[in-house]
N, CA, C and O of each residue as an XYZ file, in Angstrom:
384
protein
N       0.837     -1.178      0.000
C       0.000      0.000      0.000
C       0.884      1.245      0.000
O       1.824      1.338      0.789
N       0.594      2.182     -0.863
C       1.302      3.451     -0.920
C       0.548      4.477     -0.109
O      -0.683      4.480     -0.083
N       1.288      5.352      0.554
C       0.663      6.390      1.370
C       1.531      7.640      1.309
O       2.737      7.571      1.544
N       0.940      8.756      1.002
C       1.660     10.026      1.001
C       1.697     10.584      2.411
O       0.859     10.249      3.248
N       2.678     11.441      2.666
C       2.781     12.052      3.986
C       1.537     12.870      4.293
O       1.074     12.879      5.433
N       0.993     13.550      3.310
C      -0.206     14.362      3.524
C      -1.400     13.502      3.930
O      -2.277     13.972      4.655
N      -1.447     12.260      3.479
C      -2.554     11.375      3.820
C      -2.472     10.865      5.256
O      -3.477     10.420      5.810
N      -1.286     10.925      5.867
C      -1.144     10.480      7.257
C      -1.960     11.344      8.210
O      -2.369     10.867      9.269
N      -2.206     12.607      7.859
C      -2.951     13.512      8.726
C      -4.374     13.046      8.976
O      -4.968     13.424      9.986
N      -4.935     12.243      8.096
C      -6.315     11.793      8.219
C      -6.426     10.416      8.867
O      -7.507      9.828      8.902
N      -5.323      9.909      9.373
C      -5.322      8.596     10.015
C      -5.229      8.759     11.532
O      -4.419      9.537     12.036
N      -6.061      8.022     12.240
C      -6.060      8.076     13.694
C      -5.016      7.107     14.242
O      -4.834      6.011     13.710
N      -4.336      7.518     15.306
C      -3.295      6.697     15.912
C      -3.886      5.970     17.122
O      -4.455      6.594     18.017
N      -3.742      4.645     17.134
C      -4.249      3.795     18.213
C      -3.072      3.065     18.845
O      -2.254      2.465     18.147
N      -2.992      3.121     20.181
C      -1.948      2.404     20.912
C      -2.437      0.985     21.182
O      -3.480      0.809     21.811
N      -1.720     -0.015     20.729
C      -2.170     -1.407     20.823
C      -2.255     -1.957     22.251
O      -3.236     -2.635     22.554
N      -1.289     -1.709     23.147
C      -1.364     -2.342     24.470
C      -2.611     -1.980     25.278
O      -3.173     -2.836     25.961
N      -3.049     -0.715     25.205
C      -4.208     -0.323     25.999
C      -5.383      0.154     25.144
O      -6.384      0.624     25.684
N      -5.277      0.040     23.824
C      -6.321      0.433     22.877
C      -6.728      1.891     23.042
O      -7.885      2.245     22.815
N      -5.778      2.741     23.438
C      -6.063      4.166     23.626
C      -6.014      4.879     22.284
O      -5.153      4.605     21.447
N      -6.951      5.797     22.095
C      -6.971      6.637     20.909
C      -6.097      7.852     21.206
O      -6.456      8.683     22.040
N      -4.969      7.961     20.541
C      -4.025      9.036     20.808
C      -4.353     10.306     20.034
O      -3.919     11.387     20.429
N      -5.092     10.207     18.963
C      -5.438     11.356     18.137
C      -5.008     11.128     16.702
O      -4.683     10.011     16.302
N      -5.012     12.201     15.941
C      -4.623     12.136     14.542
C      -3.197     12.640     14.375
O      -2.720     13.439     15.181
N      -2.521     12.182     13.343
C      -1.153     12.601     13.057
C      -1.174     14.085     12.702
O      -1.918     14.506     11.816
N      -0.361     14.869     13.393
C      -0.281     16.301     13.127
C       1.015     16.697     12.437
O       1.052     17.692     11.713
N       2.072     15.933     12.651
C       3.365     16.292     12.083
C       4.208     15.034     11.937
O       3.918     14.004     12.545
N       5.247     15.129     11.129
C       6.175     14.022     10.960
C       7.586     14.606     11.002
O       7.851     15.641     10.391
N       8.484     13.946     11.718
C       9.873     14.370     11.796
C      10.688     13.514     10.835
O      10.607     12.286     10.854
N      11.476     14.186      9.994
C      12.251     13.510      8.957
C      13.705     13.951      9.077
O      13.989     15.127      9.303
N      14.626     12.995      8.923
C      16.050     13.324      8.891
C      16.320     14.070      7.584
O      16.099     13.528      6.501
N      16.794     15.300      7.684
C      16.954     16.144      6.501
C      18.085     15.690      5.575
O      18.093     16.051      4.398
N      19.021     14.921      6.073
C      20.126     14.478      5.224
C      19.821     13.189      4.479
O      20.244     13.022      3.335
N      19.092     12.274      5.113
C      18.814     10.989      4.483
C      17.371     10.841      4.009
O      17.044      9.878      3.315
N      16.498     11.796      4.380
C      15.068     11.763      4.031
C      14.363     10.534      4.603
O      13.399     10.040      4.017
N      14.836     10.047      5.734
C      14.229      8.905      6.412
C      13.311      9.425      7.511
O      13.722     10.277      8.298
N      12.064      8.927      7.583
C      11.176      9.372      8.662
C      11.703      8.924     10.021
O      12.148      7.787     10.181
N      11.648      9.824     10.991
C      12.122      9.527     12.340
C      10.963      9.233     13.280
O      10.996      8.251     14.021
N       9.942     10.077     13.254
C       8.823      9.882     14.172
C       7.581     10.625     13.697
O       7.646     11.527     12.862
N       6.451     10.213     14.259
C       5.182     10.906     14.066
C       4.902     11.724     15.320
O       5.301     11.337     16.419
N       4.217     12.853     15.156
C       3.873     13.710     16.280
C       2.355     13.868     16.314
O       1.729     14.219     15.314
N       1.777     13.602     17.487
C       0.358     13.844     17.733
C       0.296     14.971     18.755
O       0.741     14.808     19.891
N      -0.260     16.121     18.352
C      -0.330     17.257     19.258
C      -1.270     16.962     20.415
O      -2.245     16.226     20.264
N      -0.966     17.545     21.578
C      -1.795     17.373     22.761
C      -3.157     18.021     22.600
O      -3.300     19.037     21.920
N      -4.151     17.425     23.231
C      -5.509     17.949     23.155
C      -5.656     19.150     24.087
O      -5.021     19.187     25.140
N      -6.482     20.131     23.720
C      -6.661     21.300     24.591
C      -7.424     20.946     25.859
O      -8.296     20.077     25.857
N      -7.076     21.644     26.951
C      -7.780     21.487     28.212
C      -8.789     22.624     28.344
O      -8.416     23.788     28.191
N     -10.021     22.328     28.616
C     -11.092     23.303     28.811
C     -11.103     24.315     27.674
O     -10.948     25.516     27.896
N     -11.285     23.822     26.464
C     -11.368     24.639     25.258
C     -10.125     25.493     25.021
O     -10.211     26.539     24.378
N      -8.983     25.066     25.525
C      -7.733     25.772     25.320
C      -7.436     26.844     26.354
O      -6.359     27.439     26.325
N      -8.370     27.107     27.273
C      -8.140     28.124     28.292
C      -7.080     27.708     29.299
O      -6.386     28.558     29.857
N      -6.951     26.423     29.534
C      -5.974     25.913     30.504
C      -4.758     25.309     29.817
O      -4.062     24.477     30.399
N      -4.502     25.725     28.588
C      -3.369     25.172     27.857
C      -3.761     23.881     27.160
O      -4.928     23.668     26.832
N      -2.789     23.034     26.939
C      -3.073     21.739     26.318
C      -2.177     20.673     26.900
O      -1.172     20.962     27.551
N      -2.560     19.429     26.652
C      -1.774     18.306     27.140
C      -0.482     18.193     26.337
O      -0.329     18.842     25.302
N       0.440     17.374     26.813
C       1.728     17.197     26.145
C       1.556     16.492     24.801
O       0.639     15.692     24.619
N       2.456     16.805     23.860
C       2.477     16.143     22.565
C       2.995     14.717     22.734
O       3.803     14.446     23.622
N       2.529     13.812     21.883
C       2.996     12.423     21.895
C       3.919     12.226     20.695
O       3.528     12.468     19.553
N       5.135     11.789     20.963
C       6.126     11.519     19.920
C       6.216     10.005     19.732
O       6.509      9.277     20.680
N       5.965      9.535     18.519
C       5.952      8.098     18.232
C       7.117      7.782     17.301
O       7.079      8.147     16.127
N       8.149      7.111     17.803
C       9.272      6.733     16.931
C       8.803      5.838     15.783
O       7.891      5.027     15.943
N       9.433      5.998     14.646
C       9.013      5.274     13.447
C       9.081      3.761     13.644
O       8.249      3.039     13.095
N      10.043      3.267     14.409
C      10.159      1.817     14.596
C       9.095      1.261     15.536
O       8.966      0.041     15.642
N       8.326      2.111     16.225
C       7.231      1.641     17.084
C       5.906      1.556     16.341
O       4.903      1.140     16.920
N       5.883      1.937     15.084
C       4.669      1.820     14.265
C       4.578      0.372     13.784
O       5.506     -0.154     13.170
N       3.447     -0.255     14.074
C       3.269     -1.662     13.693
C       2.542     -1.806     12.365
O       2.969     -2.578     11.506
N       1.434     -1.061     12.185
C       0.637     -1.183     10.967
C       0.118      0.197     10.581
O      -0.364      0.950     11.427
N       0.223      0.519      9.294
C      -0.429      1.706      8.758
C      -1.548      1.212      7.856
O      -1.298      0.694      6.768
N      -2.778      1.375      8.313
C      -3.936      0.906      7.567
C      -4.585      2.020      6.774
O      -4.031      3.112      6.643
N      -5.790      1.728      6.235
C      -6.508      2.724      5.451
C      -7.009      3.880      6.312
O      -7.030      5.025      5.860
N      -7.418      3.588      7.562
C      -7.995      4.620      8.413
C      -7.246      4.831      9.721
O      -7.385      5.886     10.340
N      -6.456      3.855     10.158
C      -5.768      3.970     11.446
C      -4.302      3.575     11.319
O      -3.887      2.899     10.378
N      -3.536      4.031     12.314
C      -2.142      3.628     12.463
C      -2.026      2.961     13.825
O      -2.332      3.580     14.844
N      -1.589      1.709     13.854
C      -1.431      0.985     15.104
C       0.009      1.098     15.574
O       0.943      0.824     14.820
N       0.183      1.506     16.834
C       1.517      1.679     17.405
C       1.608      0.886     18.698
O       0.590      0.536     19.295
N       2.821      0.608     19.124
C       3.069     -0.116     20.369
C       4.070      0.699     21.179
O       5.280      0.536     21.023
N       3.558      1.588     22.057
C       4.425      2.470     22.830
C       3.996      2.488     24.292
O       2.857      2.164     24.628
N       4.944      2.876     25.160
C       4.633      3.203     26.544
C       4.381      4.705     26.562
O       5.312      5.497     26.415
N       3.145      5.088     26.737
C       2.731      6.475     26.544
C       3.467      7.449     27.459
O       3.713      8.581     27.045
N       3.822      7.071     28.658
C       4.468      7.991     29.598
C       5.886      8.355     29.172
O       6.380      9.422     29.536
N       6.544      7.495     28.414
C       7.904      7.772     27.958
C       7.930      8.627     26.697
O       8.975      9.182     26.356
N       6.819      8.745     26.007
C       6.797      9.413     24.704
C       6.170     10.801     24.736
O       5.899     11.364     23.676
N       5.929     11.369     25.907
C       5.324     12.689     25.992
C       6.388     13.770     25.867
O       7.486     13.630     26.405
N       6.067     14.834     25.167
C       6.947     15.993     25.036
C       6.171     17.205     25.543
O       5.088     17.502     25.039
N       6.720     17.910     26.540
C       6.008     19.085     27.057
C       5.766     20.107     25.950
O       6.616     20.331     25.088
N       4.581     20.720     25.999
C       4.226     21.670     24.957
C       4.530     23.113     25.344
O       4.868     23.920     24.479
N       4.416     23.454     26.629
C       4.650     24.826     27.061
C       5.392     24.831     28.387
O       5.288     23.893     29.178
N       6.131     25.887     28.615
C       6.778     26.053     29.908
C       5.787     26.688     30.877
O       4.712     27.130     30.472
N       6.149     26.731     32.149
C       5.252     27.304     33.139
C       4.972     28.778     32.865
O       3.865     29.248     33.130
N       5.939     29.508     32.345
C       5.739     30.924     32.069
C       4.722     31.162     30.973
O       4.041     32.187     30.965
N       4.615     30.216     30.043
C       3.696     30.377     28.923
C       2.274     29.987     29.268
O       1.352     30.358     28.542
N       2.064     29.257     30.340
C       0.733     28.792     30.705
C      -0.084     29.947     31.292
O       0.441     30.783     32.027
N      -1.352     29.976     30.962
C      -2.244     31.003     31.478
C      -2.569     30.750     32.954
O      -2.507     31.658     33.783
N      -2.912     29.516     33.257
C      -3.173     29.101     34.624
C      -2.155     28.042     35.025
O      -1.741     27.236     34.192
N      -1.763     28.035     36.247
C      -0.880     26.967     36.750
C      -1.706     26.045     37.607
O      -2.373     26.482     38.545
N      -1.662     24.773     37.288
C      -2.424     23.793     38.063
C      -1.497     22.877     38.791
O      -1.949     21.979     39.502
């Protein structure tokens, strides 16, 4: 199956161990010298309509992707190790 990078944005990412819906692919990291994909990025969901900031982004290494299907991407990751903070404390509107 062929898939363009632009088509990845419409695929939902599902974590296989806990069947969690992580969201849709928002970005892809590519090595600029070799043009090899490094990871997929799923942006964090907003908290309280974005007023309280948003959750951390999920970074999925390319080797943790198990299946890229027509509508979903199945991954096998430990979610706590793959979070990337989205904002510093100074940038947050409210501190919780």
